[in-house]
N, C-alpha and C positions, 0 to 999 in steps of 0.2 A: 504494500500500500504506500502511496506517495506521501511525503510530508505535507503539512498544511501550507508551508511556504512554496512548495512546488505546485500547488494547485489541487491537491487531493482533497476529497470531501471529508469533513469531520463526522464523528459518529452521530451527531445530532441530526444529520440528514437521512439516517436510516429510518425506514418506515415499515410497519407491519403490513400484511396482506390486506387486512380490513381497512387500514388507513389508505392504502393504494386504491382500493375499490371505492372508498368514500370520496377521495379526491377525483377519481375518474367520473363518478356520478355528478359531482358538482360542476365539472367542466363540461360534461355533456348537457347538463341543464342550462348552462350559460349559452352554449351554442344553440340549443333548441329555442331559447327565448329570443336570441338574435334572429333566427330564421323566421319565427312567428311575427316579430315586430317588423322586420324588413319586408317579409312577404305580404303582410297586411297593407303596408304602405305602397307596395308595388301594384296592388289591385287597381289603384287609380289609373295606371297606365297599361293595364293588362291587354286591352284591345289593340293599342298601338304596338305593344311588344309582340303580340300574336301576329299581326300583319307583317312585322319585320322578320320574324322567324319563318313565316311561311313564304316569304318572297322567293327563295330558290325553288320551292315546289311550284308556285304559280307560274314562274317564268319558264318552267319546263313543260307545262301543260299546253295542249293545242289551243289556239286562240278561241275556238268555239266552245272550249270546255275549261276555261281558265277560272275555275271557282272550286270551292270546297263545300261539302254538304254536311248537314247534321241530321241524324236519323231519329232523334228523340227531342222532346220539348226542352229537356234540361241539359242536353249535351253541350250547348253553347256556354251555359253557366258553369258546367263542370270544367270546360276547357279554360275559361278565365280563372277559375279557382286553381287549376293546375299550374297555370302561368304564374300566379302569385306564389305558390309553394316553391316552384323551381327557381323563381327570381330571388326568393328569400335565401335559398341554398347558395345560389351564385354570389349574391351580394354579401353573404356571411362568410365567404372564403377567408378573409383576413382574420375574422374572429376564430374560425376553426383552427387556422395555423397558429394563432396566438395561444389557444388552449392546448394544442399538441405540444408546442414548445414549452409551455409552463409545466406540463405533465412530465416531460422527459428531462428538463433542465437540471433537476437535482442530481442526476447521474452524470453530469458533464463537469469538466474542469472550470475553474473560475473564468479563465480567459475565453472559454468557449461559450459561456453563458451570455457574453456580450454580443454574440451574433444573432440575438433574437430579432432585432430590427431588420437586418438583411434577409433573414430567413422568411419573415412575414412579407416583406416587400417583394422579394424575388419569387416567393411562392405564389403570391397573388398575381404577379405579372406572368408567371409561367401558366397558371390556370387560365388567365385571359388570353394568352397567346394560343393555347390549345383550342379554346372555344372559337377564336377568330379563324384559326387554320381550318377547323371543321366547317365553319360557316362559308368562308370565301373559296376554299379549295375543294373540300370533299363533297359537300352537299350539292353544288351545281353539277359536278361530274356524275354523282350518283343518281340524282333525279333525272338528268338528261338520258343516262343509260337506261333507267327503268321506264321512263314515260315517253320517250321518243324513239321511233323506228327510223333507222338511217335512210331507207328508201323512201318512206312516206314523207319524212322531213324535207328531203331534197325536192321531191316533186311538188310538195306544198309551196316551197319557196319559189319554184319556177312558176307555178300557177298564179301565185299572188302578183308577181311582177307582170306576167302576161295579161292578167285581168286589168291591171292599171293601164297598160298600153292600149288594150282593147277599148277602154273607156275614153282615152284620148282620141283614138281613131274614130270612134262614133261621134265625138264632139266636133271634130274637123269635118266629118261628113255632113253634119247638120249645117255647118257654115258654108258648105258647098266647096270646100277645099279638098278635092278628091285625091290629089297627089300626096298631100301630107297624111290624109287618112290611110291610104294604102301603104305609105312608108312606115307608119307606126304599126300597121297590121303585119307587115313583113318582118319588122323587128321582133314583135311578140312571137310570131311563128318560128323564127330562127332560134329564139331563146328556148322555146318549148322542145324543139326537135334537135337541138345541139347535143352531141355525144357527151357522156358523163353521167354523174349521179342525177337522178330525177328525169332522165330522158323518157319521153312519153311513148315508149314501145310497149308491146303487150307480152313481152317475155319476162318471166319471173325467175326465181331461183331454180337451178338445175335444168334450165332451158324449158321449163314448163310454161305453157301458154295460159295467161291469166284470162279469166272470163269477166269482162267489164260489166258494170251494171248498166244495162241497156236503157232503163228508165231515166237514169241520170244523164246519159249521153243525149237522148232524144229531147229531154226537157231543156237542157242547156241550149241545144240547137234551136228549139222552138223560141226560146227567149231571145237568142241572138238574131234570128231572122226578124223577129218583131222589132228589135232595136234598129236594125238596118232599115226596115220599112219606115219606121217613124222618122228616122233621120233624113231619109230621102224625101218624104213628104214635106218636111220642114224646109229642106234645102231648096226644093223646087216650087215651093209656094202652093201646094195642092190644097184644095181642089183647083186645078189649073184650067186654063182655056184649051189646053191640048187634050181632046177627048180620047185620043189613042193611048196616051200615057196614063190617063186616069183609068181607062178600061184595063190596061195591062196590070196596074197596081191592084185593081180590084180582083183580077183573076189570081194574082199571086196571093192576095189575102184570103181568097176562097180556098186555095190549096192549103194554105197554112191552117185554116180553120178545120179542114178535113183531117190534116195531120194531128191537130189537137184532139179531135174526136177519136181518132184511132189510138192516140196516147191514153185517153181516158178509158178506152176499152182494153188497154194493156196489149194492144197489137203493135208492138214497138217496131217490128220490121216494116209493116205497112206505113207507119208514121214516118219512119226514116226515109222510105222511098218517096212519099209525098213531099217531104221537105226538100229532097234533092230536086224533084220536079219543079217545085216553087222557086228554088234558087236558079235553076236553068232558065225558067220563064222570066225571071227578073233580070238576069244578067245578059242573056242573048239579045243582041241588037242594040244594047245601050251604048251611048257615046263613051262612057267611062267603064267599059266592060272589064278591063284588066284590073282597075282599082276595086270594083265591086267583087271581082273574083278573089282578090287578096283578102278582103274582109270576110267573105264567106268561108274561105279556107281556114282562116283563123278561128271562126266560130266552130267549125267542125273539129278542129284540133283541140280547142278548149273543151268541147264536149267529151271527146275521147279521153283527154287527160283527167278531167273531173271524174269520169266514170272509173278510170283506173285507180285514181286516188281513193275513191269511195270503196273500191273492191279491196284495196290494201288495208284501209282503215275500217276493218269490220269489228274492231273492239274500241270501246271508249272508256277512258279512265273516269271513275266516279269516286273520289277520295273523300273520306270523312275527316272532319276537323280533329277529332280526338286521336285517331290513329296516326295521322301525320304529325301532330304535335308531339305525341309520345316518341315517335321515331326520331324526330329532330332533337328533342331534349335529351334523350338517352345518348345519342351520338355526341352532342355538345358536352355533356357531362363526362362521357368516356374519354374524349380527347383532352378535356381539362385535367382529368386525373392522370392520363398518360404523360402529359407534359410536366406533371408534378413528380414523376418517377425519379429524376436525378436528385432532387432535394430530399425525397424520402429515403433514398439509398444512402445519401450522405449523412442523414440523421441517424439511420440505423448503424452506420459505421462509427459515428460518434459514441453511441451507447454500447458498442462492442458486439452487436448482434450479427454483423456481417463483416467480412474482410475483403480487401482487394484480391488477395490470393484465392480465396474461395470463389469470388465472382469471375476471375480469369479462368479458373479451372473448369467451371460449368458454363462457360460462355456459349459454347455450341448448343448446349441444352436450352439455355435461355433464348437463343435465336429460334429454335424449334417451337418453344412455348409461345413466343411472340407471334410467330406465323400462325399457329393454331388458334390463338385468341383472336387475331385479326380476321381469320377466316370465319370464325363463329360470329364475331360482332358485325362484320361487313354484310349488309343486306343484299348485295349484288354478287354475282358470280364471276365478274370480269376481273382480269388481271390488273387493270388500271386502278380500280378502287381498292383492291386488295393491297396493292403497293402503296397507295396513299394512306392506308391504315397501318400496315406493317412497318413502313419506312420510318415514321416518327417514333414508333415504339422501339425499334432497334437503335435508332440514334439516341433516344433518351436513356436507354439501358447503357450504351457505351459512355455517355456523358456521366451517368451515375457511377459507373466503375471508376472513371477518372476522378470524380470528386471524392470517392472513398479513398482512393490512393493518395490524393492530396491531403486529406484529413489525417491519414496515418503518418505521412511524412512530416506534417506539421506537428503532430503529437510527439513523434520521435525526436524532433529537433528541440521542442520545448521541455520534454520530460524524457531524456534519454535513458534513464535508469528505471523508469516505471512502466508498468503495464497499464492498459486502459482501466477506467474506474471499475470497481467491483460490480459484477452483474446484479448483486442483491441490492445495491444502492441505486435508487432512481431519483 
């Protein structure tokens, strides 16, 4: 045992088992009170905090399903209460670290007890760094992998751009600028049919031919032909004095109405044929035949792309508020604890429970354990998210080993003739 001058602990610091348990109970009570007080205060901002936590989830959902649902009348209230509880735990991290340090400090040398401030500060920052790493790095990657399909995401992106260009083409057609209208139509057509991810072909995985949803294809073409007809009537000031042109547009509209009736009867093949006849009747003999042909080709391609997109998107995410909140909070808390690992290992080294020699000896075993734990915690099966989970764990373990080694070297320098404090003294 070291002398008192060398920093060893006097006998007055020895405690019985009951005294240990009594002190542990008091410190747990203090932490519990801190959680309750800070959690109750956090309820004021619970809804805002929930929106912030769910942002990675909502950004990964399709635009038409970017919302969360609740399945019971009290689920929303339960979610807000859970937000308050977890917020209390997160905000009470400094209190928890303070109580941990106070519990183990009697087993440390006098010069080591002065490290309480750095332990609490760096411990809090480490916990915050872990939570931020999870929020900004892991969660977006994870939810993108879980909620988005690569092929459907690519074709949706192309469709969105093509529809915007189609809208501009129709607007120029209303103004009578046929050249600009056809130019935007050809731009959108090229974007949809260009090689690469999202190309509007009908071949799926393993060369299988996808069966597009014919009702979606025909419906989009019906609406597209209607937009072209409305734009032409506005551009040419119809009803016009030219009875031939008026009769032609009336005939086209009649064909379109027949196609709409066939669509209502679910005869999609007949509806498609009637739409092609109406388009030919509209385009043939027109002064701006090439420009109108480009517009109609775009509408047909948009219909086929929309049908293929609907065929691929045969599932829709419907996520509940409570389940997603639990997933996010568990991961946030897990990463906060993982980033605390180096400080915890250093503290265990200070009280003599672990040594750098022991940690180096079982380093390979620790790596395997980290990978297994990461595989269990990671909700996805891809290698990227597994690496994002296991990588920080391995780095934190290595940093913890380094800190334990530094603690031992520092102790050996300050107390070269003494062993670590007695394990019975806490």
